[in-house]
SEVEXDO-456681 format. One line per field, with one value per residue (C-alpha): residue number from 1; residue in three letters; x negated, y, z negated. Coordinates in nm, 2 decimals. Last residue first. Layout:
! residues N
num: NUM:...
residuo: ala:...
px: X:...
py: Y:...
pz: Z:...
This chain:
! residues 141
num: 141:140:139:138:137:136:135:134:133:132:131:130:129:128:127:126:125:124:123:122:121:120:119:118:117:116:115:114:113:112:111:110:109:108:107:106:105:104:103:102:101:100:99:98:97:96:95:94:93:92:91:90:89:88:87:86:85:84:83:82:81:80:79:78:77:76:75:74:73:72:71:70:69:68:67:66:65:64:63:62:61:60:59:58:57:56:55:54:53:52:51:50:49:48:47:46:45:44:43:42:41:40:39:38:37:36:35:34:33:32:31:30:29:28:27:26:25:24:23:22:21:20:19:18:17:16:15:14:13:12:11:10:9:8:7:6:5:4:3:2:1
residuo: ser:pro:leu:pro:arg:lys:leu:ala:glu:glu:leu:ala:asn:phe:val:gln:ser:pro:arg:phe:pro:lys:pro:leu:phe:gly:leu:pro:gln:ala:ala:arg:ala:arg:glu:leu:val:glu:pro:asp:val:val:gly:ser:leu:phe:ile:ser:pro:val:glu:tyr:arg:ser:leu:leu:glu:cys:ala:val:glu:ile:gly:asp:leu:pro:gly:ala:leu:arg:ile:asp:val:leu:ala:leu:arg:pro:arg:leu:ala:gly:ala:leu:ala:leu:ala:glu:ala:gly:thr:ser:pro:thr:gly:leu:val:ile:phe:gly:ser:glu:glu:leu:val:asp:arg:ile:tyr:ser:ala:val:leu:ala:asp:asp:glu:val:ile:leu:leu:ser:ile:ala:lys:ser:gln:asp:ser:arg:glu:lys:ser:arg:glu:pro:ala:val:ser:pro:met
px: 1.20:0.95:1.12:1.10:0.79:0.78:0.75:0.44:0.27:0.33:0.23:-0.10:-0.18:-0.10:-0.33:-0.61:-0.57:-0.61:-0.95:-1.02:-1.26:-1.12:-0.99:-0.64:-0.42:-0.09:0.27:0.21:0.38:0.34:0.22:-0.05:-0.22:-0.34:-0.54:-0.68:-0.79:-0.97:-1.14:-1.27:-1.24:-1.26:-1.20:-0.84:-0.52:-0.23:0.07:0.39:0.75:1.04:1.32:1.41:1.36:1.17:0.97:0.88:0.81:0.56:0.40:0.36:0.21:-0.04:-0.12:-0.22:0.02:-0.11:-0.26:-0.50:-0.44:-0.66:-0.46:-0.38:-0.03:0.12:0.49:0.77:1.13:1.15:1.45:1.46:1.56:1.44:1.13:1.05:1.08:0.88:0.60:0.59:0.56:0.29:0.07:-0.05:0.28:0.25:0.60:0.87:0.64:0.85:0.66:0.65:0.29:0.17:0.35:0.13:-0.20:-0.12:0.01:-0.30:-0.53:-0.33:-0.33:-0.71:-0.78:-0.54:-0.71:-0.45:-0.27:0.08:0.18:0.56:0.71:1.02:1.05:1.30:1.09:0.78:0.88:0.94:0.60:0.42:0.59:0.52:0.15:0.15:0.31:0.06:-0.23:-0.15:-0.29:-0.15:-0.36
py: 0.61:0.34:0.03:0.02:-0.13:-0.46:-0.67:-0.47:-0.54:-0.92:-0.92:-0.74:-0.97:-1.28:-1.16:-1.08:-1.42:-1.58:-1.42:-1.14:-1.08:-0.85:-0.54:-0.58:-0.26:-0.22:-0.11:0.07:0.40:0.35:0.71:0.64:0.42:0.72:0.84:0.49:0.48:0.81:0.71:0.39:0.07:-0.19:-0.56:-0.50:-0.63:-0.39:-0.46:-0.38:-0.27:-0.41:-0.15:-0.30:-0.02:0.24:0.01:-0.25:0.03:0.20:-0.14:-0.21:0.13:0.08:-0.27:-0.16:-0.17:-0.21:-0.55:-0.71:-0.61:-0.41:-0.30:-0.66:-0.67:-0.86:-0.81:-0.80:-0.90:-1.07:-0.99:-1.30:-1.17:-0.81:-0.91:-1.18:-0.94:-0.67:-0.91:-1.06:-0.71:-0.61:-0.91:-1.22:-1.33:-1.56:-1.66:-1.68:-1.75:-1.85:-1.80:-2.10:-2.09:-2.36:-2.15:-1.85:-2.04:-2.22:-1.90:-1.70:-1.97:-2.01:-1.63:-1.61:-1.90:-1.76:-1.42:-1.19:-1.13:-1.03:-1.25:-1.22:-1.28:-1.42:-1.42:-1.69:-1.82:-1.60:-1.49:-1.85:-1.96:-1.68:-1.75:-2.12:-2.04:-1.81:-2.07:-2.34:-2.10:-2.02:-2.35:-2.48:-2.48
pz: -0.33:-0.43:-0.58:-0.96:-1.12:-1.31:-1.00:-0.89:-1.22:-1.20:-0.84:-0.91:-1.20:-0.99:-0.71:-0.95:-1.12:-0.78:-0.73:-0.48:-0.20:-0.08:-0.26:-0.39:-0.39:-0.57:-0.55:-0.22:-0.15:0.23:0.27:0.01:0.27:0.47:0.17:0.11:0.48:0.45:0.12:0.28:0.07:0.34:0.26:0.22:0.07:0.01:-0.21:-0.03:-0.09:0.11:0.13:0.47:0.73:0.53:0.31:0.58:0.82:0.59:0.51:0.89:0.95:0.67:0.79:1.14:1.43:1.79:1.73:1.49:1.13:0.90:0.59:0.50:0.36:0.06:0.10:-0.16:-0.22:0.12:0.35:0.58:0.92:0.91:0.71:0.97:1.26:1.09:1.00:1.35:1.50:1.25:1.34:1.16:1.00:0.70:0.62:0.36:0.07:-0.23:-0.55:-0.79:-0.90:-0.65:-0.38:-0.47:-0.46:-0.14:0.04:-0.07:0.07:0.40:0.45:0.39:0.63:0.90:0.90:1.05:0.71:0.64:0.35:0.30:-0.03:-0.20:-0.58:-0.66:-0.95:-1.01:-1.36:-1.48:-1.34:-1.51:-1.84:-1.81:-1.75:-2.05:-2.26:-2.14:-2.21:-2.57:-2.72:-3.04:-3.36
């Protein structure tokens, strides 16, 4: 009996082709890990900015399809503010990454109309599932 896994892997790879992403994460090891996993699966990672200002500059220049954004970023802009700006300025939706699941923070995060939320630590399969679901949804209005 043939295995189903290669077909699913090919399907995932086909779906990821030409999907460009930003990974906005101030932990270089986490950003590098996510980048490696996504690039191995065919996603195009346009950059891994570690601050809100860097993320907004890259998004303006490169126009990614989607951003993975850590809620807690170093610097004057937190991830929620960055995600709100990405959406309003460039129509780039976000999926949040966070090690903190605080009801107040989650309530604030709703303003960014995120397409998903990944609590840290996460497995590669969780990242793929969140991306697949996000790419099926229409852009927030």
